[in-house]
Structure formats: C-alpha cells, structure tokens
BAFI-3210 file (N, C-alpha, C; in Angstrom, 3 decimals, decimal comma, padded with zeros to 6 digits):
// residues 52
n [1|2|3|4|5|6|7|8|9|10|11|12|13|14|15|16|17|18|19|20|21|22|23|24|25|26|27|28|29|30|31|32|33|34|35|36|37|38|39|40|41|42|43|44|45|46|47|48|49|50|51|52]
n.u [000,840|000,306|002,274|000,565|-001,848|-000,919|-000,552|-003,152|-003,728|-002,226|-002,962|-003,952|-002,252|-000,375|002,629|003,610|002,789|003,429|004,617|004,844|006,700|005,379|005,790|004,680|005,096|005,044|004,658|006,563|004,957|002,376|002,723|003,192|000,716|-001,089|-000,068|-000,552|-003,373|-003,945|-002,914|-004,776|-007,013|-009,489|-010,946|-013,829|-014,612|-016,568|-016,551|-013,896|-011,244|-009,413|-006,442|-003,980]
n.v [-001,171|002,389|004,963|006,882|005,473|003,615|005,014|005,296|002,716|001,944|001,151|-001,431|-002,833|-005,500|-007,469|-008,358|-006,549|-003,988|-000,695|001,640|004,418|007,181|009,422|012,263|013,305|015,956|017,493|020,311|022,105|021,557|022,283|025,061|025,812|025,159|026,838|029,367|029,317|029,182|031,619|033,306|032,728|033,761|033,974|034,785|035,462|036,135|038,819|039,319|039,271|036,641|035,240|035,149]
n.w [000,000|-000,279|001,385|002,380|002,776|004,602|006,979|007,816|008,497|010,640|013,287|013,077|011,472|009,985|010,485|008,012|006,115|003,792|003,046|000,424|-000,778|-002,607|-005,212|-006,908|-010,245|-012,391|-015,612|-016,882|-018,308|-017,342|-014,686|-014,970|-016,066|-013,962|-011,949|-013,093|-013,129|-010,386|-009,525|-010,640|-009,265|-007,041|-003,960|-002,231|001,069|003,696|002,973|002,628|000,412|-000,862|-002,228|-004,871]
ca.u [000,000|001,080|002,525|-000,652|-002,772|-000,292|-000,823|-004,533|-003,826|-001,212|-003,494|-004,252|-001,329|000,289|004,067|003,939|002,252|004,487|004,200|005,768|006,594|004,910|006,042|004,051|005,959|004,237|005,446|006,747|003,810|001,260|003,046|002,939|-000,726|-001,690|000,374|-001,306|-004,769|-003,974|-002,699|-005,999|-008,092|-009,793|-012,069|-014,381|-015,097|-016,923|-016,167|-012,439|-010,795|-008,191|-005,885|-002,629]
ca.v [000,000|003,630|005,504|007,588|004,471|002,945|005,825|005,004|001,314|001,668|000,506|-002,848|-003,353|-006,771|-007,385|-008,660|-005,499|-003,055|000,596|002,171|005,861|007,570|010,826|012,704|014,084|016,560|018,175|021,751|022,833|021,407|023,102|026,464|025,970|025,171|028,051|030,483|029,234|029,514|033,062|033,997|032,327|034,651|033,440|035,754|034,838|037,166|040,131|039,413|038,613|035,857|034,791|035,603]
ca.w [000,000|-000,257|002,721|002,795|003,302|005,742|008,166|008,224|008,917|011,660|014,493|012,857|010,454|010,248|010,211|006,612|005,249|003,425|002,496|-000,569|-000,993|-003,937|-005,543|-008,158|-011,137|-013,445|-016,635|-016,696|-018,860|-016,406|-013,518|-015,343|-016,226|-012,630|-011,266|-013,673|-012,667|-008,957|-009,396|-011,052|-008,370|-005,925|-003,202|-001,289|002,289|004,672|002,466|002,498|-000,810|-000,700|-003,497|-005,176]
c.u [000,887|001,296|001,288|-001,653|-002,207|-000,551|-002,210|-004,668|-002,902|-001,740|-003,734|-003,332|-000,660|001,770|004,435|003,303|003,361|003,895|005,280|005,591|006,161|005,169|005,381|005,050|005,077|005,141|005,554|005,537|002,593|001,494|002,774|001,446|-001,416|-001,324|-000,383|-002,745|-004,887|-003,805|-003,955|-007,164|-008,260|-011,044|-012,540|-014,982|-015,332|-016,440|-014,674|-012,030|-009,465|-007,698|-004,503|-002,670]
c.v [001,236|004,083|006,206|006,612|003,788|003,703|005,509|003,597|000,965|000,880|-000,992|-003,501|-004,646|-006,650|-007,618|-007,668|-004,487|-001,779|001,093|003,677|006,141|009,062|011,146|013,543|014,626|017,311|019,663|022,532|022,721|022,256|024,578|026,736|026,054|026,433|029,262|030,485|029,617|031,015|033,851|033,734|033,333|034,125|034,509|035,012|035,937|038,545|040,327|038,648|037,926|035,461|035,361|036,905]
c.w [000,000|001,184|003,269|003,410|004,548|007,040|008,714|008,814|010,081|012,860|014,311|011,824|010,924|009,875|008,741|005,633|004,999|002,844|001,546|-000,699|-002,432|-004,115|-006,868|-008,949|-012,251|-014,407|-016,313|-017,183|-017,940|-015,163|-013,802|-015,434|-014,865|-011,861|-011,775|-013,176|-011,194|-008,753|-009,738|-010,098|-007,241|-005,245|-002,222|-000,101|003,315|004,242|002,298|001,254|-000,547|-002,085|-003,697|-005,924]
res [x|x|x|x|x|x|x|x|x|x|x|x|x|x|x|x|x|x|x|x|x|x|x|x|x|x|x|x|x|x|x|x|x|x|x|x|x|x|x|x|x|x|x|x|x|x|x|x|x|x|x|x]
***
C-alpha cells in the first residue's frame, strides 16, 4: 500500500504489510498551467478577498 494508506492502517497493520513511498511528477507545462490558474483564483469569504 502507499505511505498515505499505511498511516490510516497503523493501528491494525500486520508485520507482513508493506508501504511504498509515492512521488508525483508533473510536466513543466502542467506546472505552469496550474500556477497560472492559482494566481488567477480569488475566493471571497466574509467580504475578504483571498488569493494571489
């Protein structure tokens, strides 16, 4: 299972269960696209504007 799932199973995990680390890798173009979208995102909450 992934490390994320292993944390959830710690209380009942068995000695023969293993956890593997997982790292996400995204392309440069996807990273730029997401960054641009986040910068444009503005959320209003109680009259206060949040965002970049």
